N, C-alpha and C positions, 0 to 999 in steps of 0.2 A: 435512638431508642437502642438502648444496651444491650439488647442479645437476650432474647429468650428462648430456652431453650422449648423444642417443644416434639413429640410426636398423635400422630392422628392415628385415631382404632380403628378405625373402618369406610365401608366406601364411603358411603355418605357423609364420615367430616372432609372427611376429600373432598369431595362434589363442594360441599355449602363453603370450604378451603377455600378453593378452587375462585368460586362466585365469589368474595369480599379479596383477593387477589388484583380480579377482575376490574372489581369499585375501583381502588388504589387509583392515585391521578399519577403517581411518580414512582422509582423503582419502587424494589422490593426485594429482601436478598436470602438467598440461604444461604450456611456457611459451616462445612464441613470442619471435624476436630485434622482433619489433613490442611485444612487452609482453601480445600473448592469452594470457590464462590458462586454460585448460580444465581440470574436471574430471573425470578418468577416472569416478570411481564415481558419474556421472551420463550416463544413455544417451547422449540427442543429446551433448553435449559429448564423448564417446566414441570415437561417430562420425565428428563433423568432427575432433576428436585425428589419431585412424586416418587421418584421407584427407592430412592433412599429413602424418604422420608418412610414407606410404607415396609422397607427391612429392618433388617437389627439391628443397622443406622440410621437410623431416624431418631432414635432417643438424645443421639449426638451433638445435630445438627442447634443454628442458632440461627433464630428471624429476626431481621434490620429490616425499616423502613430507610425512605430518605427524604420521606415529611409527614409532618407531623401531624397532618389530618391519615395519612393512611397509618399512622402510629392508633390513633388511635379506635382506628375501624380497627385493626389487629388485635391489637387489646380488647375492643369489645367481643370479639370470634373468643380468644383464647379466655375471655370470662367465663362465654357465656358457654361453651367448653369445657373448662372445670365442670361448672356446678350443673352439665348432666354428666359429666361423668362422677359425680359424688352421691349426686342421688340415682343411680343407677347399681352404686355399690348393694 
């Protein structure tokens, strides 16, 4: 996965995002501009990363998956999220 920048905009999206992460078979990471890498399959890292996503820094985090099937799940989620955000404008 080439690194897709995203920012979740409300708690409903965060819960949906968590569900997709937990469906993934392998590791999923968020990487900050400072080089911090958060493995979202780890409960502690997930907690910290979600805090970063909801903060001002959320739009500068990149999302990566180590499995192509997981990448497809995440890309589908992001596409759906984009469609919903566009429809609500």
